C-alpha positions as CSV (number, residue, x, y, z in Angstrom):
1,M,-15.8,-11.7,69.1
2,A,-18.5,-11.4,66.4
3,L,-21.4,-9.2,67.0
4,F,-23.8,-11.5,65.3
5,P,-23.4,-15.3,65.6
6,K,-23.0,-17.1,62.3
7,L,-25.7,-19.5,61.3
8,D,-24.7,-23.1,60.4
9,I,-24.2,-22.9,56.6
10,K,-23.3,-26.0,54.6
11,V,-19.9,-25.6,52.8
12,Y,-19.8,-27.2,49.4
13,T,-16.8,-28.1,47.4
14,V,-16.7,-26.9,43.8
15,S,-17.4,-30.4,42.6
16,E,-20.3,-30.9,45.0
17,L,-22.0,-27.6,44.0
18,T,-21.5,-28.2,40.3
19,A,-22.9,-31.7,40.7
20,R,-26.0,-30.3,42.4
21,L,-26.5,-27.7,39.7
22,K,-26.1,-30.4,37.1
23,Q,-28.9,-32.4,38.7
24,L,-31.2,-29.4,38.9
25,V,-30.5,-28.2,35.3
26,S,-30.6,-31.7,33.7
27,G,-33.8,-32.6,35.6
28,R,-35.5,-29.3,34.7
29,F,-34.5,-28.9,31.0
30,R,-34.5,-32.4,29.6
31,D,-36.5,-31.6,26.5
32,V,-36.2,-28.1,25.1
33,C,-36.2,-26.4,21.7
34,V,-34.0,-23.4,21.2
35,E,-33.7,-21.1,18.2
36,G,-30.7,-18.9,17.5
37,E,-27.9,-17.9,15.1
38,V,-24.9,-20.3,14.8
39,S,-21.4,-18.9,15.6
40,N,-18.0,-20.3,16.0
41,A,-19.0,-23.7,14.6
42,K,-16.2,-26.3,14.5
43,L,-16.3,-30.0,13.6
44,Y,-13.7,-32.0,15.5
45,P,-12.0,-35.2,14.1
46,S,-14.1,-37.1,16.6
47,G,-17.2,-36.2,14.5
48,H,-18.7,-34.0,17.3
49,L,-19.8,-30.5,16.2
50,Y,-19.3,-27.7,18.8
51,F,-20.9,-24.3,18.2
52,T,-22.5,-21.3,19.9
53,L,-26.2,-20.3,19.7
54,K,-26.9,-16.6,20.1
55,D,-29.5,-13.9,19.7
56,D,-29.2,-10.2,20.3
57,A,-29.0,-10.4,24.1
58,A,-27.3,-13.7,25.0
59,M,-25.5,-16.8,23.9
60,M,-25.0,-20.4,25.0
61,K,-22.7,-23.3,24.0
62,A,-24.0,-26.3,22.2
63,V,-22.7,-29.7,21.0
64,A,-24.1,-32.2,18.6
65,F,-22.3,-35.5,19.2
66,N,-21.6,-37.7,16.2
67,Y,-23.1,-35.1,13.9
68,Y,-23.0,-37.0,10.5
69,G,-23.8,-40.3,12.2
70,K,-26.9,-38.8,13.9
71,F,-27.9,-36.5,11.0
72,P,-26.7,-38.2,7.8
73,D,-29.2,-36.3,5.6
74,K,-28.3,-32.8,6.9
75,T,-25.7,-30.4,5.6
76,L,-23.1,-29.1,8.1
77,I,-24.4,-26.0,9.8
78,K,-22.0,-23.0,9.6
79,D,-21.5,-19.6,11.1
80,G,-24.4,-17.3,10.3
81,D,-27.1,-20.0,9.9
82,T,-30.3,-19.6,11.9
83,V,-31.2,-23.0,13.4
84,T,-33.7,-24.6,15.7
85,C,-32.1,-27.1,18.0
86,E,-33.9,-29.8,20.1
87,G,-32.2,-31.4,23.0
88,K,-31.4,-31.1,26.7
89,V,-29.5,-28.6,28.8
90,D,-26.6,-30.1,30.7
91,V,-23.7,-28.9,32.9
92,Y,-20.1,-29.7,31.9
93,E,-18.7,-30.2,35.4
94,K,-15.0,-29.8,34.6
95,R,-15.5,-26.2,33.4
96,G,-18.7,-25.4,35.3
97,E,-20.4,-24.4,32.0
98,Y,-23.9,-25.2,30.9
99,Q,-24.5,-26.3,27.3
100,L,-27.2,-27.6,25.0
101,I,-26.8,-31.3,24.0
102,V,-28.4,-31.3,20.6
103,S,-30.5,-34.3,19.5
104,D,-32.0,-32.7,16.4
105,V,-31.3,-29.6,14.3
106,T,-33.2,-27.7,11.6
107,I,-31.6,-25.1,9.4
108,K,-33.9,-22.1,8.7
109,G,-33.8,-20.4,5.3
110,D,-32.9,-17.0,6.8
111,Q,-29.3,-16.4,7.5
112,G,-27.9,-14.5,10.5
113,D,-27.9,-10.7,10.5
114,L,-24.1,-10.5,10.8
115,Y,-23.6,-12.9,7.9
116,L,-26.1,-11.0,5.7
117,K,-24.3,-7.7,6.5
118,F,-21.0,-9.4,5.6
119,L,-22.4,-10.5,2.2
120,A,-23.9,-7.1,1.4
121,L,-20.7,-5.2,2.2
122,K,-18.7,-7.7,0.2
123,E,-20.9,-7.2,-2.8
124,K,-20.8,-3.4,-2.5
125,L,-17.0,-3.2,-2.2
126,F,-16.5,-5.7,-5.0
127,K,-18.5,-3.6,-7.4
128,E,-16.4,-0.5,-6.4
129,G,-13.2,-2.3,-7.3
130,L,-11.7,-2.6,-3.8
131,F,-10.9,-6.2,-4.4
132,D,-9.1,-5.7,-7.7
133,E,-6.0,-7.8,-7.9
134,A,-4.3,-5.4,-10.3
135,K,-4.3,-2.7,-7.7
136,K,-2.7,-4.8,-5.0
137,K,0.9,-3.8,-4.0
138,P,3.8,-6.3,-3.7
139,L,5.4,-6.8,-0.3
140,P,8.9,-5.4,0.2
141,L,11.5,-8.2,-0.1
142,F,13.5,-7.0,2.9
143,P,11.4,-4.7,5.1
144,E,13.4,-2.8,7.7
145,R,10.4,-1.7,9.8
146,I,7.1,-3.6,10.2
147,G,3.9,-2.0,11.6
148,I,1.4,-4.2,13.4
149,V,-2.1,-3.0,14.2
150,T,-3.6,-5.4,16.9
151,S,-4.1,-5.9,20.6
152,P,-0.8,-5.7,22.4
153,V,-2.0,-8.4,25.0
154,G,-3.3,-11.1,22.7
155,A,-1.7,-14.4,21.7
156,A,-1.5,-13.2,18.1
157,I,1.1,-10.5,18.8
158,R,3.2,-12.8,20.8
159,D,3.2,-15.4,18.0
160,M,4.0,-12.8,15.4
161,L,6.9,-11.3,17.4
162,R,8.3,-14.8,18.0
163,I,8.3,-15.6,14.3
164,I,9.7,-12.2,13.2
165,Y,12.6,-12.0,15.6
166,G,13.3,-15.7,15.2
167,K,13.7,-15.2,11.4
168,F,15.4,-11.8,11.3
169,E,16.3,-10.2,14.6
170,N,17.4,-6.9,13.0
171,V,13.9,-6.0,11.9
172,A,12.2,-3.2,13.9
173,V,8.6,-3.7,14.8
174,L,6.2,-0.9,15.7
175,I,2.9,-1.9,17.4
176,Y,-0.2,0.3,17.2
177,S,-2.4,-0.7,20.1
178,A,-6.0,-1.2,19.0
179,K,-9.0,-3.1,20.2
180,V,-9.8,-6.0,18.0
181,Q,-13.2,-6.8,19.4
182,G,-16.2,-4.7,20.4
183,E,-17.8,-1.5,19.1
184,E,-14.7,0.7,19.3
185,A,-12.5,-1.8,17.5
186,P,-13.2,-0.8,13.9
187,H,-12.4,2.8,14.5
188,E,-9.2,2.0,16.4
189,I,-8.0,-0.4,13.7
190,A,-8.7,2.1,11.0
191,E,-6.9,4.8,13.0
192,G,-3.8,2.5,13.3
193,I,-3.7,1.9,9.5
194,E,-4.1,5.7,8.8
195,Y,-1.3,6.5,11.4
196,F,1.3,4.3,9.7
197,N,0.2,5.6,6.3
198,Q,0.7,9.2,7.3
199,T,3.9,8.8,9.2
200,K,5.6,6.5,6.6
201,E,7.5,4.9,9.5
202,V,7.1,1.3,8.2
203,D,7.6,-0.6,5.0
204,V,4.7,-3.0,5.5
205,I,1.6,-3.3,7.8
206,I,0.1,-6.3,9.4
207,V,-3.5,-6.0,10.6
208,G,-5.1,-8.8,12.5
209,R,-6.0,-10.9,15.5
210,G,-6.4,-14.5,16.5
211,G,-9.4,-16.7,15.8
212,G,-12.9,-16.3,17.2
213,S,-16.6,-16.3,16.3
214,L,-18.2,-14.3,13.6
215,E,-19.0,-11.7,16.3
216,D,-15.3,-11.6,17.4
217,L,-14.1,-11.0,13.8
218,A,-16.9,-8.5,13.1
219,P,-14.6,-5.4,13.3
220,F,-12.6,-6.7,10.3
221,N,-15.9,-6.8,8.3
222,E,-16.6,-3.1,8.8
223,E,-16.5,-0.7,5.9
224,I,-14.3,1.9,7.7
225,V,-11.5,-0.7,8.1
226,A,-11.8,-1.9,4.5
227,R,-11.5,1.7,3.1
228,A,-8.6,2.5,5.4
229,I,-6.7,-0.6,4.0
230,Y,-7.6,0.3,0.4
231,A,-6.4,4.0,0.8
232,C,-3.1,3.0,2.4
233,A,-0.1,3.5,0.2
234,I,1.9,1.0,2.3
235,P,1.4,-2.7,1.6
236,V,-1.1,-4.2,4.0
237,V,-1.3,-7.9,5.1
238,S,-4.6,-9.1,6.6
239,A,-4.1,-11.8,9.2
240,V,-7.5,-12.4,10.8
241,G,-8.6,-15.6,12.6
242,H,-7.9,-19.1,11.5
243,E,-7.3,-20.5,8.1
244,I,-11.0,-21.2,7.5
245,D,-12.0,-17.6,8.5
246,F,-12.5,-15.0,5.7
247,T,-13.2,-11.3,6.4
248,I,-13.7,-8.2,4.2
249,S,-10.2,-7.1,5.3
250,D,-8.8,-10.3,3.6
251,F,-10.3,-9.3,0.3
252,V,-9.2,-5.7,0.3
253,A,-5.7,-6.2,1.7
254,D,-2.7,-6.6,-0.6
255,L,-2.1,-10.0,0.8
256,R,-4.3,-12.4,2.9
257,A,-2.5,-14.5,5.5
258,P,-4.6,-17.4,6.9
259,T,-3.3,-16.7,10.4
260,P,-1.2,-14.0,12.2
261,T,1.7,-16.5,12.4
262,A,1.5,-17.1,8.7
263,A,1.5,-13.3,8.2
264,A,4.8,-13.0,10.1
265,E,6.2,-15.9,8.0
266,K,5.3,-14.2,4.7
267,V,6.5,-10.7,5.6
268,V,10.0,-11.6,6.9
269,Q,12.7,-13.5,5.1
270,D,14.7,-16.0,7.1
271,K,18.1,-14.3,7.8
272,K,20.0,-17.5,7.7
273,E,18.5,-18.5,4.4
274,V,19.3,-15.1,2.9
275,Q,22.9,-15.3,4.2
276,G,23.1,-18.8,2.7
277,V,22.0,-17.5,-0.7
278,I,24.5,-14.5,-0.5
279,E,27.3,-16.9,0.5
280,A,26.4,-19.2,-2.4
281,M,26.4,-16.2,-4.9
282,K,29.6,-15.0,-3.4
283,G,31.2,-18.4,-3.9
284,A,29.9,-18.7,-7.4
285,L,31.3,-15.2,-8.2
286,V,34.7,-16.0,-6.7
287,Q,34.9,-19.3,-8.6
288,G,33.9,-17.6,-11.8
289,M,36.6,-15.0,-11.3
290,H,39.2,-17.7,-10.6
291,K,38.3,-19.5,-13.8
292,K,38.5,-16.2,-15.8
293,L,41.9,-15.5,-14.3
294,E,43.2,-19.0,-15.1
295,R,41.9,-18.7,-18.6
296,S,43.6,-15.3,-19.0
297,K,46.9,-16.8,-17.8
298,F,46.6,-19.6,-20.2
299,V,45.9,-17.3,-23.1
300,F,48.7,-15.0,-22.1
301,Y,51.2,-18.0,-21.9
302,Q,50.0,-19.3,-25.2
303,D,50.5,-15.9,-26.9
304,A,54.0,-15.5,-25.2
305,M,55.0,-18.9,-26.6
306,E,53.8,-18.0,-30.0
307,L,55.7,-14.7,-29.9
308,R,58.8,-16.6,-28.9
309,E,58.4,-19.1,-31.7
310,R,58.1,-16.1,-34.1
311,K,61.3,-14.4,-33.0
312,D,63.0,-14.9,-36.3
313,F,60.0,-13.4,-38.1
314,F,60.4,-10.2,-36.1
315,T,64.2,-10.1,-36.7
316,S,63.8,-10.4,-40.5
317,Q,61.0,-7.8,-40.5
318,S,63.2,-5.4,-38.5
319,M,66.0,-5.8,-41.1
320,Y,63.5,-5.2,-43.9
321,L,62.3,-2.1,-42.2
322,D,65.9,-0.8,-41.9
323,E,66.4,-1.4,-45.7
324,L,63.2,0.4,-46.5
325,L,64.2,3.3,-44.3
326,G,67.7,3.5,-46.0
327,N,66.1,3.6,-49.5
328,L,63.7,6.2,-48.4
329,M,66.5,8.5,-47.1
330,H,68.5,8.0,-50.3
331,S,65.5,8.9,-52.5
332,F,64.7,11.9,-50.4
333,S,68.3,13.1,-50.7
334,L,68.2,12.8,-54.5
335,Y,64.9,14.6,-54.6
336,M,66.3,17.5,-52.5
337,K,69.4,17.9,-54.8
338,D,67.3,18.0,-57.9
339,T,64.9,20.5,-56.3
340,R,67.8,22.7,-55.2
341,K,69.1,22.8,-58.8
342,K,65.8,23.9,-60.1
343,V,65.4,26.6,-57.5
344,D,68.9,27.9,-58.3
345,A,68.1,28.1,-62.0
346,L,64.8,29.9,-61.4
347,S,66.6,32.3,-59.0
348,Q,69.2,33.1,-61.7
349,R,66.5,33.6,-64.3
350,I,64.7,36.0,-62.0
351,E,68.0,37.9,-61.3
352,D,68.6,38.2,-65.1
353,L,65.2,39.7,-65.6
354,N,65.6,42.2,-62.8
355,P,65.2,45.7,-64.5
356,D,68.0,47.1,-62.3
357,N,70.4,44.5,-63.7
358,I,69.4,45.4,-67.3
359,L,70.0,49.1,-66.6
360,K,73.5,48.2,-65.3
361,R,74.3,46.9,-68.7
362,G,73.7,50.4,-70.3
363,Y,70.0,50.1,-71.1
364,S,67.6,52.9,-70.2
365,I,63.8,53.4,-69.8
366,T,62.2,56.4,-71.6
367,Q,58.9,57.8,-70.3
368,K,56.8,60.8,-71.4
369,K,57.2,63.5,-68.9
370,D,53.5,64.5,-68.8
371,T,51.9,61.1,-68.7
372,G,54.6,58.8,-67.5
373,E,53.9,56.5,-70.4
374,I,56.8,54.3,-71.5
375,V,58.0,55.0,-75.0
376,F,58.4,51.9,-77.1
377,D,58.2,53.5,-80.5
378,S,59.9,56.7,-81.8
379,G,56.7,57.4,-83.8
380,S,54.8,57.9,-80.5
381,V,56.6,61.1,-79.6
382,K,56.3,64.6,-81.0
383,K,58.8,67.3,-81.6
384,D,59.7,69.4,-78.5
385,E,57.8,66.8,-76.3
386,G,59.5,66.4,-72.9
387,L,60.8,62.9,-71.9
388,I,62.4,61.4,-68.8
389,V,65.2,58.9,-69.3
390,S,65.8,56.5,-66.4
391,L,69.4,55.2,-66.2
392,H,71.2,52.7,-63.9
393,K,72.1,55.7,-61.8
394,G,69.7,58.7,-61.9
395,K,67.4,60.2,-64.5
396,I,67.7,62.9,-67.1
397,E,65.1,65.1,-68.8
398,V,65.3,65.7,-72.6
399,S,63.3,67.3,-75.3
400,V,62.6,65.7,-78.7
401,T,64.2,67.6,-81.6
402,D,63.7,64.9,-84.1
403,S,62.6,61.2,-84.4
404,H,63.4,58.5,-86.8
405,S,61.6,55.2,-87.3
């Protein structure tokens, strides 16, 4: 039993309460003028322009129905524009959201702070050469490990993993968890890039998140993220937002992908296509080898037939070779006989001139005893001079008693 009795309170359905709020808001704010910065502007095929108006403390949704039809002389407002909108506040019952229905809009000359900051940093980094195309690194053709710096719970990572593993299931993916929105996001994104750059665990890095307003993408327009990308030795792919969104990271990165899904498509080759190319190359190589072998067989057969047809030629050449060999042997034999005769004659001549053989025939050699000088002339000796006479066998000493010329 309740201690305090409940008062009778009307219970509303969601639809009833939302309808009451719509009546109150629509009746109270039927003609208002609101100034703010445009964010997340998007023109739909219907011609309606949806955007967000914001200041430093709050934001609200706005819609200008039939924008060009209602404002034919106005340019399309874009993110970063400061505008003044006239219209009424209404409640969109299906979502329970209030929004400004714009009846007129005026674009001010001053651009939003975020957009001005974006332009200033872009100009600064451009002058420093961080956007230089010549310094951008090519992506690896077949990366084995891919590093991704993003939020692990967003739709972007799910889309990227689906594409990567759908194209090449053998690729390893390392995810560095980082906030991609808010004040801490730029530091965490930069830390993720620096981590992969230091560990060298991956072949390519994807940095990104899904689409959003200019405020949502602001971390990728921070200088700390830009310099981390530029200092990275590993190729970096920037995949931030939608195709129409451009950030500082896009300009610094080695490759800009219009969406996270497109980044996954660019980084990974389709395994089936690669296998198809390899099979085609293999087939062409095998076919080329078969043709080469067939051509070699034909050449060999042709040469064999030619050799067979020239059998008589080889027979006659063999006989001619035997004849030349016989002539050579005969000439060599005659040459050896003639040479032998000349050698015998020279040997006999040498034998005849041998002093020992001359002495055998009764000749002698006379030398002076004192000097050993050979005596050729009787006038060269003196009376009583001692001589040595060499005979075939032995020597004798004599003394000169007389000499006659």
